[in-house]
Phi, psi and omega in degrees: 000321181302316181295326179295316181296315179297316179299317179299317180292316181297316179296319178299316180294325179291327186264338187240101184300322180294314177299316180302314180298316179294320181292324177292327179285319181201096186301310183300316180295316180298318179297315180297318180297330181266359177085011175288130176239111183246147174287170177300319180294319178295317180295320178297318178295318179294316179298326179294331174280324191279322186302323178294348180279344182303129177087353178284150172297156185305315182295318179295320178296317178301313182298320179292317178298316180299319178295317178297317181298319180298338177281356180240142177296136179282134181249000000 
């Protein structure tokens, strides 16, 4: 289940530029605004993917998110 939640967020961020920008600025707020409800374990897994994106240029962050999303089955 944890991988499914992480995959859904990654695919959403890869496909939706506005969501991606908001999530890069403040992941928790962006998730709440979009109605994502994650368990503590799911959030920890997502943060482990997300934290290395801090400070990257938008295009570089997009490319990394897209690569991460491709590693998860699309739902």
